[in-house]
C-alpha positions in Angstrom: 0.2 0.0 0.3 3.0 2.2 0.9 4.2 1.8 -3.1 0.9 2.7 -4.4 0.5 5.6 -2.3 4.0 7.0 -3.2 3.1 6.6 -6.9 -0.2 8.7 -6.6 1.7 11.1 -4.5 4.2 11.6 -7.2 1.9 12.4 -9.8 2.1 15.5 -11.4 -0.2 17.4 -11.5 -2.4 15.8 -8.7 -5.4 15.6 -10.2 -7.9 17.8 -7.9 -10.4 14.7 -7.2 -9.4 11.3 -6.9 -11.7 8.0 -6.4 -10.0 5.2 -4.5 -11.3 1.6 -4.3 -10.0 0.0 -0.9 -9.8 -3.8 -0.7 -8.3 -3.9 2.8 -8.4 -1.5 6.1 -4.6 -1.5 6.1 -4.8 0.3 2.6 -7.2 2.7 3.4 -5.6 3.7 6.8 -2.7 4.3 4.6 -4.3 6.8 2.5 -6.7 8.5 5.2 -3.2 9.8 6.6 -2.2 11.3 3.1 -5.7 12.2 1.7 -9.0 13.8 3.1 -11.1 11.2 2.4 -14.9 11.5 2.1 -16.8 8.2 1.7 -19.1 7.7 -1.1 -20.5 4.1 -1.5 -19.2 0.3 -0.6 -19.6 -2.5 -2.8 -19.0 -5.9 -2.4 -17.6 -7.8 -5.6 -18.3 -11.8 -6.1 -17.0 -13.7 -9.2 -17.0 -17.9 -9.4 -15.2 -20.1 -11.0 -16.6 -23.1 -13.5 -15.9 -25.5 -10.5 -17.7 -23.7 -7.8 -20.5 -23.4 -10.4 -23.5 -26.4 -10.7 -25.3 -25.3 -14.0 -29.2 -25.5 -13.9 -31.5 -25.8 -16.6 -34.5 -23.6 -16.4 -36.5 -23.3 -19.5 -38.5 -20.5 -17.6 -35.6 -17.9 -18.0 -35.6 -16.4 -21.5 -32.2 -15.2 -22.6 -32.4 -12.5 -25.3 -29.6 -10.6 -26.9 -31.9 -7.5 -28.0 -33.6 -4.9 -25.1 -36.9 -5.5 -24.5 -38.6 -2.0 -23.4 -40.1 -3.4 -20.4 -36.9 -5.1 -19.0 -35.5 -1.4 -19.7 -37.8 -0.1 -17.7 -36.8 -2.3 -14.7 -33.3 -1.7 -15.2 -34.0 2.1 -15.3 -35.3 1.6 -11.8 -31.8 0.4 -11.0 -30.2 3.5 -12.5 -29.3 2.4 -15.6 -30.2 5.2 -18.6 -31.8 4.2 -22.1 -28.3 5.3 -23.4 -26.2 3.2 -21.2 -28.3 0.2 -21.9 -28.2 0.7 -25.8 -24.7 1.1 -25.9 -24.2 -2.3 -23.6 -26.7 -4.2 -26.0 -24.8 -3.0 -28.9 -21.5 -4.3 -27.6 -23.4 -8.0 -27.0 -25.0 -7.7 -23.6 -27.8 -10.1 -22.9 -30.8 -10.0 -20.9 -31.9 -13.1 -18.4 -35.5 -12.7 -17.7 -38.9 -14.5 -16.5 -42.2 -13.3 -17.9 -45.6 -13.9 -16.6 -48.3 -12.7 -19.2 -45.9 -11.0 -21.1 -44.5 -8.8 -18.8 -41.1 -9.5 -17.0 -41.4 -10.7 -13.4 -37.7 -10.8 -12.7 -34.7 -9.9 -14.9 -30.8 -9.4 -15.2 -28.3 -8.5 -18.1 -24.9 -9.4 -18.5 -22.3 -7.0 -20.1 -18.9 -6.7 -20.7 -16.8 -4.8 -18.3 -13.3 -5.5 -19.4 -11.5 -8.2 -21.2 -13.1 -11.4 -20.3 -14.9 -10.2 -16.9 -18.7 -9.7 -17.5 -21.0 -7.7 -15.2 -24.1 -9.6 -13.7 -26.0 -6.4 -13.2 -29.6 -4.5 -13.3 -31.2 -7.6 -11.2 -35.0 -6.6 -10.7 -37.8 -8.5 -9.3 -41.2 -6.7 -9.4 -42.4 -6.1 -5.9 -45.2 -8.8 -6.1 -42.7 -11.2 -7.4 -40.0 -10.7 -4.3 -38.8 -13.7 -2.3 -40.1 -16.5 -4.5 -36.9 -17.5 -5.9 -36.8 -15.5 -9.5 -33.8 -13.5 -8.8 -31.6 -16.5 -8.1 -33.0 -18.3 -11.4 -32.0 -15.8 -13.9 -28.8 -15.1 -12.0 -28.0 -19.0 -12.4 -28.9 -18.8 -15.9 -26.6 -15.8 -16.3 -23.7 -17.6 -14.5 -24.3 -20.8 -16.7 -24.1 -18.8 -19.8 -20.8 -16.5 -19.2 -19.1 -19.4 -17.7 -19.9 -21.8 -20.6 -18.5 -19.2 -22.9 -15.0 -18.9 -20.8 -16.0 -15.4 -19.4 -15.6 -14.5 -15.8 -18.6 -13.0 -14.2 -18.7 -10.5 -11.8 -21.8 -9.4 -9.3 -21.1 -6.2 -7.6 -23.9 -5.4 -4.5 -24.0 -2.4 -2.6 -22.9 -3.3 1.2 -26.5 -1.8 2.3 -28.6 -4.5 0.0 -28.4 -7.7 2.2 -31.2 -9.6 -0.1 -28.5 -9.4 -2.9 -25.8 -10.2 -0.8 -27.8 -13.1 0.3 -28.3 -14.1 -3.4 -24.6 -13.6 -4.2 -23.3 -15.5 -1.5 -25.8 -18.6 -2.0 
C-alpha cells in the first residue's frame, strides 16, 4: 500500500479529485493519512469459477440479445439510462428474464466490463414476485452462460443490499 500511495503522491500534476477503491483496511488507513477522504459508496464484488458452479437448466428463463422495453424500464429503476443500456446491448449484452402474461417478473443483464470479465447487473424483481426465487434463477442462468463461454462473471452488490448479498453468497 505504501508503494501505491507514493506513486499517486508523485503524480504531476495531482488531480483535484480522485476516487479510491479499498480492498482492505490497511490500505485505507494509509490513504487516510495522506488524503482527506470522503465516503462515497461501498460495494462488494463476487465472482465464481466453473468448478464452483452447478449449472441448472431452467426453461422459464428467457435469454435475449435485444433489449426488451419492459426490461429496460426495470433496469432504469436500478439507475441505468436508456443510452447506457443501448451501448451495452450494442456491445453484446444479454438479458435473462422470467415472464408472466408477457411482462417480466424478474430480469438481469450481463455486459462486458473489461477483457473477459462480464458484469451481472440490473437484477430487478417486480415487488409482487419478490422472495420467490426468481432472482436466483435468472442470475444462475447468467452465470451458466458466461462460464460456458469462458468468461469471468462479476456480481457487485451495494453493501446495504442484504437481499442481493444473500443471493450472491448462495
